N, C-alpha and C positions, 0 to 999 in steps of 0.2 A: 547592746545589740549583738556584738560579736560573741559574747558568752552564751546568750540565749540561742543564737543560730547553731553554735557548736553543740550545745546540750541537746537541742531538739533533733538536729540532723543525726547525731550519733546515738539516739535513743537513750539519753542520759548516761552515755559512756559505754553502752553495750557494743557499739560499733568498733571499739578499740580492742576487743578481744582478738587474739591472733588467729583463732579458728572458729568457725561456725557463727560468725557475727550476724549473718543473715537469719540464721535460725533463732539466735537470741533476740534479734529485733522482732521477729515474728512472735516469739513468746511474750514480748512486751505488749503485743496486741491483744493477748488473751484477757487480761484483767480489764483492759479498756473496752473490749467487746462485751464482757460480762456486765460492765457498768451500763452500757448502752442498750443491751439486749431487751430490756423491758420497755423501751420507748415504742411508740406506735410506728408503723412503717414509714409514714411521712417524715416524722421528726428524725428517725434513724438515718434515712437517706439524705435528708438536708444536712444533718450533722456530718455525715460521711463525705458529702460533696465539699463542705467547708473544710474538713480535715484534709481531703485530697488536695484542695487548692493551697492550704497552708503547707502541705508536704512539698508541693511543687515550688512554692516560694522559698521555703527553707532550703531545699536541695539546690536550687538555683543560686541562692545567696552563698551557700557553703562552697559551691564551685567557683563563683566569681571572687570570693575572698581568698581563694586558694587555701582553704582550711585543710583539705585532704588531698593526698596524692596516692595513687595506687598504680604501680607499674603493670599489674596484671589486667586491670580494668580501668583504662584511661578515663572514659566518660562517666563511669559509675563506680566511684571509690567504695570499697567494702566498708569503710567507716560510716558511710551514710546508710542508716537503717530505718529512717522514718518511712521510706517507701515500702519496706516490708510490713510495717504496721498498717499502712493504708491498704495494701494488697490483701492482707489477712482480714481486715475489717470488711472488705468487699466480699470475700469468700464466705465468711461466717454469716454476714448479713443476708446474703442470698439464701443460704441454707435456712436461716431463721425465718425469713419472711416469704420467700418464694416456695420454700419447702414446708412451710407452716409448722416448724418445730418450735416448741416453747422451751424456755430455759428449764422448766420443771421436768422436761422429758429426758434430761440427762446430758452430761458433759461430753460423753463419747460421741454421740451423733452430731451434736451441735458444734463442737470445737475440735476434737481430735481428727475426725475425718477431713474436714476442710483444711485443717492445719497441714496434714500429710500431703493432700493433693496440691495445696498451694506451694509447699516447699519443693515438691517434685517438679512442678511446672516452672517455678521461679528459677530453680537451679538448671533445669534442662533447656529452658528457653524454647520449648516445643511449640511448633506451629505459629499461631498468631503472636504469641509472646515474643518470640525471636524477631518477627517482622517489625513489631512496634519498637523494640529496642534498637534495631538497625535504622529505622526511619526517623526517630525523634532524638534530639540531643539536648543537653543542658538539664535543668530541673524537670522539665516536662518529660524528657526521655527517661530519666531516672525513675520517675514515679509511674508513668503510664504503662511500662512493661509489667510492673507489679500489679497495677490495677487490672490489666488484661489477664494476668495469671490468676488473680483473685476471682474475677468474674467467671473464668473458665473453671477454676477449682470449685467454685460454688455450685455450678450446674453439674459438674462431674460428681460432686459429693451427693447431690440429690439423686442422681441416677444410680450411684452406688447404693445408697440407702434404700432404694426401691428394688433393685435387682438382687442384692445380696440375700435378703430374707427369702426371696423366691428360690434362689439356687440352694440355699441352706435347707429348705423344705423338700426339694427334689432329690438331694443327695441320699437320704435314707431310703428312698424308693428304688435307687439303682442297685 
């Protein structure tokens, strides 16, 4: 059990990298998302809810077993990256299902844009993301701020995908 918690919490060791562990954890979410992106909306979000619950459990166990210590982030050690995977899956899933993008419509719109927005929101702890991080502690706090960042990133990505083409067509007219 100890080894399984350690492997899952750290994203199979990606959390141990000295820099950009959160970004590498988010990258781990890309192939997982790509594998799930062909599910129908109900199965995708049921799977995502189960993965989010697993992430909370794993993060909480990793903290209670004192597997990770981070002097910079006491309540959310940088070695725990399963929360980044969950957050990214929320962002990409919202773009996929609420934005009605299909995997065949391209990697850029479906993965890169939500990835960038998620990383910006997760790192900056902007608005509701920071509030969630300050309010909740333990495994639920570790994961829920990333879920909040993912949900917000998903909707910002859809907005960007709508607004960007409009702006791009107006620029030549100026």
